[in-house]
N, C-alpha and C positions, 0 to 999 in steps of 0.2 A: 551273577545277573550285573549289569549296570544299569542305571537309570540316569538320565541327561534331567536333572532338575534346575531349570533357570527361570529367577520369576522378572529378571530384570531388562534379557537381550528381545529384542524384535524376534520373531518368526522369521521374518528375511533376515538376521543377523544370525539367528539361533542355527537355518539350515544346513550354510555349508558346512557348521561344526559336527551336528545332529548324522548329517551321510559321512563324514569320518571318522569318529567314532561306530556308527555303524560298520563302516566296511571294516575299522580292526574288531572290533567283536565277532561281527561273521567270520574273520582270517582264523583266528581263537574259539570259534562253537561255544562264543558269551552272549546268551540271552542280552540283544539289548531295549529299553524301553525307555519311554520318552516321557514323560511326569507333564501332565494334564491338558495336556495339547491333543488331542486326536489328530488335528490336520495336519500338525509339523510330525508327527509318530507316521504319517501316511505317507508324508511328501519326502522323511527322511528315508522309509525301508526299513524301519524300526522294526523290531519283532513284537512288537505290541502297546500298549499305556499305560498308562498307570494314575488314575482318576479318584482326588475330594470328595469331601462331601457336597461340595462347590461347585463341583465340571459337573459335566456333561451328566444325565443320570446310566448309570450301568446297559441298563434293558436299551437302551438309545445307541450308548455305545459299540457292544456288543451288533444289533442290526447294521451299523458300519463295518466293521471291524474282520465280520462273517468268524468263521469258527476256530480258522487258521493261525489267526492273530491272539497274543495274550490276552486280558484283561484283569488289571491288580487292582482293586479299590481299597483305600484308606478309609478305614472304620473304628471308632471312636466308643463303641456300644455292643451287647451284644444283637442286639434289635438288629443294628444298624448292619454288623456282621449276618446274619441271618439272610437279610431283604438283599447285600449284595448279592451272596450266595445264590440264594432265588432269580436272580436279575443275570446271572450270568456270568458270574465272575470269574477267574480261574485261579485266582489265589486274591487272600485278603492281607493289608497291611492294618494290623492291628495296635494300638497304642495311644496317648503313651504311656509305654508303661511303670515306667519311671521318669521324674519329673528329671526335662531337661531343659538345659540355656539353649539351644540351636537354634530355637525357633519358639516363639507363642503360640499354642495350639488354643488355650483355651477349653481346654480341657485338663480334669482330672489326671493324676498317673493314675493307670488302672492295675497296676499289681500284676503279676502272675498269673494266679487265679480266673481271669477272664479266659486266661488264653486254656488253662484248665477244661474250662467251662467249653466255648470253642471248640477244644480239639474233642470232646467228647460228644458234639451234639454237629459237626459240621465236617466234611470229607474234602474237606482244600486246606493246598496249602496255608501255615497261616506264620505272617513275616511279622513280629515284636519289632517294635520301632520305639524310640523316644527313651533318653538314659541308658541304653545299652552301651555296660562297659565290661572288659576282664575278666571284674569282680562279680559280677553278676548276670555275663552271659549261659554257663554253665545249669545257672537255677532257672533260666526261660527258656532253654533248651528242654530241657527236663521234663518242664510244665506239658509241653508239648510244643510247643512250637516249630517249625519247619526250620528258620532261619530265622536273622536277624538284621536288617535297615540299619547303619550303621553311617554317621557322617563325623562327630568332631575326635569320636574315638578313634578314627583313624587318618581323616584327613586332615586333624591337630595336632599329630605329634610330628615328631623330625622325622621317622623314618616308615611312610606309608608301610611300601612293601612289609616293612618289619610287622609294624602294627598287623596288617591282614594275614600276614602267616600268625601271629600271635593268637588272632581271632579263628583262623581255621584249626587249628590247634585244639583249642578250647570246645570248639563246639565237638569236632569229632571225638573227644574225650567226653563231653556229657552226653554224646549220642551212645557210646561203646555203653555207657554204667558205669557203677559203683567197681571197682576191684576186690577179689577176696581176697 
């Protein structure tokens, strides 16, 4: 999945980029979502939107999106995650799992225990975010996360494609489980 996240450009300037990304993703059968902006997601023909705790309430966004579009919600606690699931989220972002330098979240790292708790209580994909690296991605997946969201561990490298392939290999290995 590709998420467009740009807090600096106006929707007017982001729309052409969002539409181009939507086309590229659709041609490759990769879901495309827009961060925070339901209006931009709809105007760009995105597959959905990802909302934070200060954005539109999930229930309102779901009413506008309908059932065909994806709705992701960032959560920072067990209670927020349960509420987002009850209000129409298709998947949950949970974090920060570990300390992160990408952005100031205002939240303390939750650790992998929250993933285990959510995995036991909620039947939605769980996407772990915050401080995810090649060194800890296996632990995160083994804790019950469906996937991970990464920024600096991929785009902060010399070779984005190689970093992405490294994450894919580590995730697949963790999902296979220990070998005997």
